[in-house]
N, C-alpha and C positions, 0 to 999 in steps of 0.2 A: 483892475475893475473890482467891485465887489459883488459877490454871488451869495444868495440866501439860499441855505440848504438845511431843512429840518430845524429851523429856528435858529440856526447859527449864520454868521456872516464870515465869509471867507474872502481873503485877498488873493486874487488870481491874476496872474500875467498872461495875456493873450496876444500872440505875435503871429504874422504871416497871413497869407490869403485866406479869406473867410471860406472859400470854396476848396481850398487845399485839404488833403488827407490830414486827419488829426493825429497829433502826438501828445501824449501826456507825460509829463516828466515829474517823478514823485521823489521828494527828497527824504533823507533820513535824519537821525539825531546826530549832532544838535543844530541842524541846519534850518533853511527856509528855501525860498525859490531862488535866492541869491546864489546858491551853490551850482546852478545850471546856467550862469550867466555866459559862459563860453559856448554852450550848445544852443542857447535859444537863437542867437543870430545865424548860425550855421544851418539850423533846421529850417528856421523861417526864410532865409535866403534860398533854399533849395525848394521851396514852394510848399512846406508844410504848415498847417495851422497849429501852433505850438501852445499847449495849455499847462500852465505851471502854477499850480496852487501853493500857498503856505498851508500845509496841512493842519488839521485841527490841534490847537495848543501851541503852534508855532507862528513865528513871524508876526505879521499883522492880522492874522485870523483869529476868531473868537477862542478863548480858553475856558470851557465849562469846568466846573468843580466836580471833583469826585472820581475815583478810579474807574467806576463802571462806565463812565462817559467815554473811555477810550477803548472799549473791546473792539477787536478786529472788525467785527461785523458792521459796527457803526462807522469807523474809519473808512472802510470800503463803501458804505453808503454814501458818505461824503463825496468820494469820487464819482460815483455814478450820478449823484444828484448835480454835481458840477457839469458833467456831460449833458444830462438833460436840460439844464438851464441854458446851454450853449447849442442845443439842438444837434448834438453828435450823437449818432447811433452806435458807431464802432471807431475805435481808435487803437493806435499802437501805443503800448504802455511801456515807459521806460522808468526803472526804479532802482534806487541806490540805498544801501543800508536798510533802514526800516522801511523806507520806500519801496525797496525790492521785495521785502517780506510782504508788504501790501499788495504788490503787483502780482506775486505768486498767488496770493489768495483770491484776488480779482479774477485771475485767469483760470483757477482751478475749481472754486466753490461758489463765490458770491456773484460774479457776473461775467462767466466765460464767453457768453454771447456778445459781449460788448467789447472785447479785446481781439484785435485783429492780428496783432504780433506783440511779442513779449521780449523786452531786453531787461536783463537784471545785471546789476554791477555790485561787487563784493559780497553780498548775501545770497547763498544758494537757497534751495528749496528748504522750507522749514524742517521737514523730515530728515533731509540730508544733513542739515546743520546740527540736529539732535543726535544723529548717528555717528558724528565725527570721532568722538571718544574723549578720553581725558585730557588730552593736550588742548582740545578747543575749550572745555569746560575751565581750564586754567586760564587761558586767554580771556576768557568771559568772566572773570572774578568780579568785575564791577556790577554785573547783573544781580548778584546777591546784596551788594552795598544799596543798590539803587531801591531795594524793596523797603527799605527802613525810612519811612517819611520823617521829614524833619532832620533827621541824622545825616541822610545823604545831602540834603541841601546845604546843612551847616559845612560839612566836610568839604564839598566842591567849591564853596565860595569863600572860605577862610583865606586869610592872608592874601587878599586881592585875587581870588580864584586860582590860587597856587595849585591845588590839587586837580582841579578841572585842567588847567593848563598842562600838567604832567600827564593826566589820563589820555586826553586827546592829541597832545603835542609830542612829546617824547623828542626822539631825534629822527630815526628811519619810520617813514610812513606817517609823518606829523601831519597836523591839521592847519593848512595855510589860513583859514579864516577864523582862527581862534579869538581874535580881538572883537570882530564883527559878531560872533556869536555870544560872546560875553555881553556885549551891548545889548542884544536882543533878550538874552536870558535874564538880564538885571531888571527887566520890566516886571511889575507886581504880578506875581503868580506864574510868570512864564517858566521859570526852571521847574517848579512843581508839575505844571502841565506837561512838559516834556518828559519828565520821569514817569509820569502815569502811564505812557506806552509801555514801559517795561513791566510796571505793577500790574498792569491789566492783561498782559499777554505773554510775558516771558519770566516766569518765576522759576526758582529751582526745581519745583515740582514738575514743570512741564519737561524737564530733561529726563525725568524717570517715568513719566506718564506713558499709558499705552500709546501706540502709533495713532497718528492724526486721522488717518484714513481719507486724506483729500484725494478727490478725482484727479487723474493725470491731466496735465496740460495739453490741449489738443492743438494750439496754435504753433506756428514756427517760433522758436525760442533761442535767444542768444545769451549765454552767460559770459561776463567779463570778469576776471579776477587779476589783481596787480601783485607782482611778485614781492613787493615791499609792504604788503598788508599786514599790519601788527595786530589785527583784531580777529580775523577770520582765516582759517586754513584753506589751502588750495583744494584739499579733498572735498569740502562741503560744496563747493561749486562744481567741480568736475563730476562728482557723484549724482549731481542733480539730474542727469540725463535719464536716470531710472525712473523720474516722476513726470517725464514729458513723453507723450504719445506722438506729438507732431514732430517735425523736423527740428533737431537739436544741433547747436553749434557752440563750441567752447573756445574762448581766446584768452590767453594769458599775457598781461602787459608787464614786462620787466622794466625796471627804472621808474616805477610809481608806486605810491602808497595807497592807503584805504580810500582816499579822496581822489580817485583816478581822474574824475573829470576835470579837477583843478590841475594835477600834476602833469597830466598828459592830455591836454585838451584836443590837440590837433589828431592825435591817435584815436582818442575816443570818437571824435566826430567823424572821422573816416569810417570806423567801424559801423557807427549807428546809420550813416547815410548809405552805406553799401547794404546793410541787413534791411533796411527800410525801402530799398530799391531806388535810391537816388545817388548812389556812389558813382 
């Protein structure tokens, strides 16, 4: 369905019984709602009302121009606006990659009263991610590249998206949806819009800036990290416990990479259903 929020139009998948408890699934870069295709039927079949948006700049949702249009406060406002449009007061929020960062911010500072439970995959608390050290900064080398508008776009797309394929694919922890992502990012303005998330919210300066001072997360929180993740270290997820005042649970999934919901869907679904009370 299409949902209008703040003058923008969002593509949102909604499945499951309308009266069921709501679960919002937030994707990361370079994804769209399709990355949750294994979780939607499992959660809807268990009686949840599953809400899966293409976030601002991705998939079939609108792509406003300019870096300022992708600030975290606006991105979180999109999610709250979608919940409002659907008449959802409180929901469990599940996020992966950038969607996890968004979920952390929703649950801590922007809309904690709307988040019933929080499940984050791959990306730990923003403060824990910043504090992981030089090895994490080395793994995040692409963040600096993505700051250079035009240069990053040309580099990623040259030679039939060769560098994009190498950056997200590799061998261990590779990206199963690389061709689908390229098809989506090949639309006019789509690649730039996706990179604006980095340019607006994760610059090299943020790694050395003073602590963010985000309030602790008060709701029950599940952190999931995959042993084959080539982009973020385990410490940044495990150490996220320090930023959660509510019940905290950490799970490591070996045999899966960064896109663990695609690599190990049955195990991810089982963890989510158990955490959400339907396992």
